[in-house]
C-alpha positions, -999 to 999 in steps of 0.1 A, spaced: 0 6 4 12 32 -12 16 66 6 -15 84 -11 -39 49 -1 -24 50 26 -37 88 36 -73 77 15 -81 53 37 -73 72 71 -92 100 58 -122 76 50 -118 55 84 -103 80 107 -129 76 128 -129 42 136 -90 40 135 -89 72 165 -115 53 186 -90 19 186 -59 38 189 -85 49 225 -94 16 230 -61 1 233 -47 32 256 -81 24 280 -77 -17 281 -41 -17 285 -23 10 302 -23 23 337 3 51 353 28 27 374 40 20 341 58 54 347 76 40 380 84 0 364 99 -1 325 90 -41 328 59 -32 329 60 -15 301 77 -34 281 54 -63 291 23 -42 286 40 -32 251 46 -72 240 9 -76 252 -5 -46 226 12 -59 198 -2 -97 205 -35 -84 196 -24 -53 175 5 -62 157 5 -28 142 20 -11 170 56 -4 172 66 15 197 58 28 227 80 56 257 69 80 284 74 113 285 77 136 319 56 173 321 79 183 305 87 169 272 119 151 281 117 114 275 117 92 304 121 59 297 140 41 266 119 37 232 100 3 236 97 -16 202 95 -53 193 113 -37 156 145 -59 161 161 -33 139 145 -2 160 160 -24 190 198 -26 181 197 11 176 223 31 199 199 63 203 176 42 221 156 78 229 163 82 267 167 120 278 157 134 241 136 163 244 101 157 222 86 192 235 83 200 202 68 170 189 30 173 178 20 144 202 31 164 236 15 191 225 -18 176 216 -13 158 252 -2 193 271 -26 207 263 -59 187 266 -74 159 290 -80 126 274 -64 106 252 -56 126 216 -44 111 184 -20 129 159 -23 132 121 -2 107 101 33 118 98 62 102 89 83 85 118 116 94 124 127 59 136 111 35 109 107 63 84 67 49 76 39 71 77 27 67 115 1 84 137 5 85 177 -17 84 210 -9 100 240 -21 99 271 -15 123 300 -14 108 334 -17 125 366 -17 118 407 -44 128 432 -29 162 438 -38 171 402 4 171 393 12 154 362 30 122 363 37 115 325 27 114 297 26 79 270 28 76 236 23 50 214 30 50 176 16 28 149 21 14 112 -9 33 99 -5 14 67 -7 -18 90 -32 -2 110 -52 0 78 -49 -33 67 -56 -48 103 -89 -30 106 -101 -39 67 -88 -78 74 -64 -71 43 -33 -89 65 -35 -122 58 -36 -112 22 -1 -94 26 13 -123 33 7 -140 3 12 -107 -15 51 -119 -19 42 -153 -34 22 -135 -59 50 -114 -72 71 -143 -83 39 -160 -100 35 -129 -122 71 -124 -127 73 -155 -144 44 -159 -159 63 -123 -176 90 -133 -183 76 -161 -204 52 -135 -221 91 -117 -230 105 -149 -244 80 -156 -265 80 -116 -280 117 -123 -285 106 -155 -302 80 -134 -324 102 -104 -331 133 -131 -344 105 -147 -368 97 -117 -383 133 -106 -387 144 -133 -405 110 -122 -430 126 -91 -434 159 -103 -441 147 -130 -463 128 -104 -486 159 -80 -488 180 -112 -501 160 -133 -522 128 -111 -529 106 -123 -555 70 -109 -568 49 -132 -547 66 -128 -514 68 -89 -517 23 -93 -513 23 -117 -489 51 -119 -468 45 -79 -454 15 -94 -445 30 -119 -424 58 -99 -410 32 -77 -402 16 -101 -381 39 -111 -360 51 -79 -349 11 -72 -341 11 -97 -317 42 -96 -304 31 -59 -297 3 -72 -282 16 -100 -259 49 -70 -249 20 -44 -239 3 -76 -216 34 -83 -198 42 -46 -196 3 -39 -182 7 -72 -158 46 -59 -147 31 -26 -138 1 -29 -119 9 -65 -99 42 -63 -92 59 -27 -99 27 -10 -87 11 -16 -49 -19 -14 -65 -52 -12 -37 -72 -41 -46 -101 -29 -22 -107 -2 -45 -128 -3 -77 -106 20 -97 -74 -3 -96 -94 -29 -107 -111 -13 -131 -75 4 -151 -61 -30 -149 -93 -44 -169 -92 -18 -195 -58 -18 -204 -62 -56 -209 -91 -50 -232 -75 -24 -244 -44 -47 -259 -67 -72 -269 -88 -47 -286 -53 -35 -306 -44 -75 -316 -77 -76 -330 -78 -38 -348 -45 -50 -365 -57 -82 -377 -93 -70 -392 -72 -43 -408 -49 -75 -426 -71 -96 -436 -92 -67 -452 -62 -57 -475 -56 -93 -480 -94 -100 -496 -85 -61 -514 -54 -76 -533 -78 -106 -545 -82 -130 -512 -118 -124 -514 -122 -156 -490 -111 -132 -464 -137 -111 -470 -160 -116 -438 -141 -127 -416 -122 -93 -418 -154 -81 -414 -165 -106 -382 -137 -96 -367 -142 -56 -373 -173 -62 -362 -160 -79 -327 -135 -50 -325 -166 -25 -322 -181 -48 -301 -153 -45 -280 -151 -13 -278 -186 -3 -269 -185 -31 -239 -159 -13 -221 -166 20 -225 -199 7 -209 -180 -13 -184 -157 26 -178 -186 44 -173 -211 19 -146 -178 14 -128 -169 50 -122 -209 54 -115 -210 30 -87 -174 42 -78 -190 76 -75 -223 64 -60 -202 47 -34 -181 72 -20 -210 95 -18 -225 73 6 -193 67 27 -189 104 31 -232 106 41 -219 79 67 
């Protein structure tokens, strides 16, 4: 999930994410954490076992100075020399919001300085019976993982590397076929140049165009597959992503069928009238594909607009 999708999903589910963060605080933490770092670490383990998107936790005093080490289950973060102890966090948005408000506060998304992922922080100011600030507890969550957790997408995410490897293998096979077609077209062109005769000059160019057209269509299919499924972090839960993939795939087939129809039409004009019926049928197929694609894109875009307006209304 790329940054743009994460931000869009966050704004769609902002209230649910904030409620989830508040529930984590309400059910897992208390003021004893400020006096017992072992309890702090134990609490993080419990939280990450139930909420795996929580990546960091620490405490601050009333002046914004960090009073505990960064508590994290991330091995790479735990090995860092700078563990955060005694670092001034008074300028950070979570401290400013927590210091100015009572109760649980949640920041807007920002790039984490520890994980370099989009995250949000939740903070809660604890006071003693005299009204003095005991400290502020802060937890950071990985926003992308939190959204996947809320939408039930974590299991699919585990299989994503396997899917990518399969798509890559298929695309390599398609490109191999493209190479064979280009080699065949090149061989035909060379034979025309070195040993031309009138009959070959009339028929062979059509064969060469067929080879090149098929190579173009297959290459475009492989290019679309590797862009959509391997290189891009596609959001499969968004209708526009699926619609874009289908549109590009059908457009590739449409181009190939249209070119083949034109070739058959040219052959019929040059005297091979038996190709005329097939040429007309293929041209009609191209028109049908184009009309069907237009209806699909129109209805898909209209449905997505209605879904968005319903989400906004709720």
